[in-house]
C-alpha positions as CSV (number, residue, x, y, z in Angstrom):
1,M,0.0,0.0,0.0
2,R,1.4,3.4,-1.1
3,L,0.4,5.5,2.0
4,D,1.6,8.5,0.2
5,L,-1.6,8.6,-1.9
6,Y,-3.7,9.7,1.0
7,E,-1.7,12.9,1.1
8,D,-1.7,13.5,-2.7
9,D,-4.0,16.6,-3.5
10,R,-4.7,15.3,-6.9
11,W,-6.2,12.2,-5.4
12,R,-7.8,13.9,-2.5
13,D,-9.7,16.2,-5.0
14,N,-11.4,13.3,-6.7
15,P,-15.2,13.6,-6.1
16,L,-15.5,10.1,-5.1
17,I,-12.8,10.3,-2.6
18,Q,-14.2,13.5,-1.2
19,K,-17.8,11.8,-1.0
20,Y,-16.4,8.8,1.0
21,E,-13.7,10.8,3.1
22,T,-14.8,9.2,6.3
23,E,-14.6,5.7,5.0
24,I,-11.1,6.4,3.3
25,E,-9.8,7.8,6.4
26,L,-11.0,4.5,8.1
27,M,-9.3,2.3,5.5
28,R,-6.0,4.4,6.2
29,E,-6.3,3.8,9.8
30,L,-6.6,0.1,9.3
31,V,-3.2,-0.1,7.8
32,T,-1.4,2.6,10.1
33,D,-2.9,1.8,13.5
34,E,-0.3,-0.2,15.2
35,S,-2.7,-1.7,17.6
36,I,-4.5,-3.5,14.8
37,T,-3.1,-6.9,13.6
38,V,-4.4,-8.1,10.2
39,T,-4.4,-11.9,10.3
40,S,-5.2,-14.5,7.7
41,I,-6.2,-18.2,8.1
42,D,-4.5,-18.9,4.8
43,T,-1.1,-17.9,6.3
44,Q,-1.4,-18.7,9.8
45,G,-2.8,-22.1,10.0
46,P,-3.3,-24.8,10.9
47,A,-1.3,-24.9,7.4
48,P,-0.8,-22.7,4.7
49,D,-3.5,-23.1,1.9
50,V,-2.5,-22.2,-1.7
51,R,-5.9,-22.7,-3.0
52,P,-7.4,-19.1,-2.5
53,G,-4.3,-17.8,-4.3
54,K,-5.1,-20.0,-7.2
55,V,-8.6,-18.7,-7.4
56,F,-7.4,-15.2,-7.0
57,E,-4.9,-15.5,-9.8
58,S,-7.3,-17.2,-12.1
59,F,-9.5,-14.0,-12.3
60,V,-12.4,-16.2,-12.2
61,L,-14.3,-13.7,-10.0
62,P,-13.8,-10.8,-12.3
63,E,-14.8,-12.9,-15.3
64,M,-18.1,-13.8,-13.6
65,L,-18.8,-10.3,-13.0
66,Q,-18.1,-9.5,-16.6
67,N,-20.3,-12.4,-17.9
68,K,-23.1,-11.0,-15.8
69,I,-22.8,-7.3,-16.4
70,L,-21.3,-7.0,-19.9
71,R,-22.4,-9.9,-21.5
72,G,-25.9,-10.0,-19.9
73,E,-25.8,-13.6,-18.7
74,A,-28.2,-14.9,-16.1
75,S,-26.8,-14.6,-12.6
76,G,-27.2,-18.2,-12.0
77,D,-25.5,-19.2,-15.1
78,A,-22.4,-16.7,-14.5
79,V,-22.2,-18.2,-11.0
80,S,-22.4,-21.7,-12.0
81,M,-19.8,-21.3,-14.5
82,A,-17.3,-19.6,-12.0
83,A,-18.0,-22.4,-9.6
84,D,-17.1,-25.1,-11.8
85,K,-13.9,-23.2,-12.6
86,M,-12.9,-22.8,-9.0
87,R,-13.7,-26.5,-8.3
88,K,-11.5,-27.4,-11.2
89,L,-8.7,-25.0,-9.8
90,I,-8.7,-26.3,-6.3
91,A,-9.2,-30.0,-7.0
């Protein structure tokens, strides 16, 4: 995470950033507050699991959204195709 973005006036002048300023500050605090520890079951145990990384790197979730939004597929069909791909990836 590049924390200098939070200080960049060009970024802060964006209407969406201004609209959600409170939420943006909360996100910043989550990565800068030393009392907050970000943990993950994937890396902490009981053993590392590479399956989530395989799914993430396959871009199956963005593809599912594109099939629904851009191609107009039925939600059930888009989800079913994504689920099938995920099952093959982690098998």
